C-alpha positions in Angstrom: -2.3 10.5 -17.1 -2.9 13.0 -14.3 -2.5 12.3 -10.7 -5.5 12.8 -8.4 -5.7 15.7 -6.0 -5.4 13.1 -3.2 -2.0 11.9 -4.4 -0.8 15.4 -5.2 -1.6 16.5 -1.7 0.1 13.4 -0.2 3.3 14.1 -2.3 3.4 17.7 -1.3 2.8 16.7 2.4 5.7 14.2 2.2 7.9 16.9 0.6 7.5 19.2 3.6 7.5 16.4 6.2 11.2 15.8 6.5 10.5 12.1 6.7 11.9 9.3 4.5 9.5 8.0 2.0 9.2 4.6 3.8 8.4 6.2 7.1 5.9 8.7 5.6 4.1 5.8 3.9 4.0 3.8 7.1 2.7 6.7 9.2 0.0 7.6 6.6 -1.1 4.0 5.7 0.0 4.4 2.1 1.3 1.6 0.0 5.0 2.3 -0.8 4.9 1.0 -4.4 1.8 3.0 -5.2 3.3 6.2 -3.7 6.5 5.7 -5.7 4.4 5.3 -8.9 2.4 8.5 -8.2 5.6 10.3 -7.2 7.2 9.4 -10.5 4.2 10.8 -12.4 4.4 13.9 -10.3 8.1 14.4 -11.0 7.5 14.0 -14.8 4.8 16.6 -14.7 6.6 19.0 -12.4 10.2 18.1 -13.2 11.1 18.5 -9.6 10.4 17.2 -6.1 8.0 19.2 -4.0 9.7 21.7 -1.7 
């Protein structure tokens, strides 16, 4: 399964934000559990956190 461009953009935005995941999700009206699921998919594909 591939993650959508929307979620990839959000993950990369979070990676450069300096915010905790919880705060980033709150500030961007994202559901924490969904973000974590997409982040997990991203990490599997890229084997790393965004920088």
